[in-house]
C-alpha positions, -999 to +999 in steps of 0.1 A: +720-022-228+714+006-201+685+006-178+663+037-178+655+048-143+625+071-138+634+108-130+622+119-096+606+154-098+603+176-069+568+184-075+543+177-047+523+145-054+486+147-060+462+125-042+444+100-061+406+096-063+378+119-067+373+154-053+352+154-023+316+168-028+305+190+000+267+196+001+249+227+016+233+214+047+207+244+045+196+232+013+194+194+024+174+205+055+149+227+034+145+197+007+138+173+037+112+197+051+092+194+020+089+158+025+117+145+001+133+112+007+172+106+003+168+099-033+147+128-041+172+150-022+200+135-044+181+142-076+174+174-066+209+184-058+222+167-088+240+139-071+239+103-066+222+086-038+256+071-028+269+107-023+240+114+001+246+081+019+283+085+022+275+122+036+252+106+062+279+082+073+305+106+074+289+137+090+266+138+118+258+173+110+244+161+077+222+134+093+209+161+118+201+183+087+178+156+073+161+149+107+155+187+114+140+191+079+117+163+085+108+176+117+101+212+104+079+200+077+058+177+099+055+207+125+043+232+096+019+206+082+006+196+117-001+233+125-017+241+092-040+211+099-049+222+136-055+258+123-077+245+095-098+221+119-103+248+144-114+274+117-142+249+109-130+227+083-150+193+090-128+171+069-096+184+088-113+179+121-123+144+112-088+136+100-072+152+132-094+133+156-089+099+139-051+104+141-051+119+176-077+099+194-080+068+174-095+049+202-126+072+204-127+083+167-119+054+144-141+041+120-156+008+134-162-025+116-178-048+140-171-087+131-198-110+145-184-145+152-210-172+151-206-208+162-227-233+144-235-267+158-238-292+132-257-316+153-282-289+157-284-280+121-290-318+112-317-324+136-335-294+125-333-307+091-346-340+100-376-325+118-383-305+087-383-336+065-408-350+088-390-381+102-386-395+066-350-397+069-350-418+102-376-441+086-350-447+055-379-436+032-371-415+003-376-379+010-402-358-007-390-334-034-406-301-030-409-278-062-393-304-084-376-289-115-394-297-146-376-312-176-355-287-195-373-275-226-358-281-263-347-254-284-378-261-307-400-259-276-384-227-264-383-209-299-415-226-319-416-196-344-379-197-354-365-221-380-337-239-363-326-260-394-291-254-407-290-236-440-267-251-465-244-228-482-248-203-457 
């Protein structure tokens, strides 16, 4: 029996794996300037998040494009807010001041911490009861609750008997 040996071709060998996806840095920067995160940029460009992540790790320029885009978007909105605030928009003025000078312009909530001395509370209660507790007497009940009325007393004109065959 003869062994078959594979024939060697003189053709160049192809590289294995997927084709490298090159993303447009200008488009990445533009999308980042609009406030999109990496997942949203990936969706907008039609690639997976892993492709974006690989490009960020592989290329310093790619990471810089994202950072530049975010900075441009933030600067544009900040300038717009400042212009709106200086043109008399009171809401924009309040928002700007609360964020730029929080110590002076933040909404204040004051918390009052009270310390209660139970000895003072108990002695005050004893004084109000007139010393009856100290004498081991039964304290007076002020505004005693009357007995709870029955249903017949509450609703005298209603027939409260159960009807048979209902």
